[in-house]
N, C-alpha and C positions, 0 to 999 in steps of 0.2 A: 775158256773154250779159246782157243788159237786157230786162225784162219790153218795153219800144215796137216791139222790134225782131221782136215774133212776133204773128201774128195770132191774135184768138181769138174764140169762137162765143160768144154768151148767145139762151137760148132758155127759156123760160120753160117753168116744173114743172108741171105739170099739178094741181090742188088737190087728186087724192086721194096725191098723193106728199107733199105738203106747201106747194105752192105754192111760188112764191118764182121764182126764176131760177137756172138752172144755166152757168157758164163752162169750155167746155173751146180746149184749146192745141192745134188738128190737128198739129202738127209735134212736138207734145211727148207722148208717149203716156201715161196716167197723169195729168198732171197737168190736176185738175180743181178746183173751187170752187162753193158755190152760196151766196146770199143772198135776204134777203125783198125787196131793189130791185136794180135792174143797179147804181144805186151801190154796195148793199153787196157784193153777187156777183164785182163788178170788184176791190174793195178786198182780198176776200179771196183774187180768184183773184191780186195781185200776194204775198203768201205765202204760196200754196201754190206759185208760181213762184221764188219767192225758195231755200223745200222743196225742191224739185226740182232747180235748180242747184245747190243744195251736194249733194243727194243722187249728181247726174252728175259733179260733178268730184271727188269722195270715193272714186268705183269704178277 
């Protein structure tokens, strides 16, 4: 599994929810991340992807 092989969706978060950006992986249920900038959110998404992949291979 490689991060680059999976599409991501980046969406702005409303100010009332703290602002920033949310990253989701349409093909990986429950794998999400957020950050104050797009770059930070994608960086966090890389970490979330790694954790998701480890959990999936452990099952």
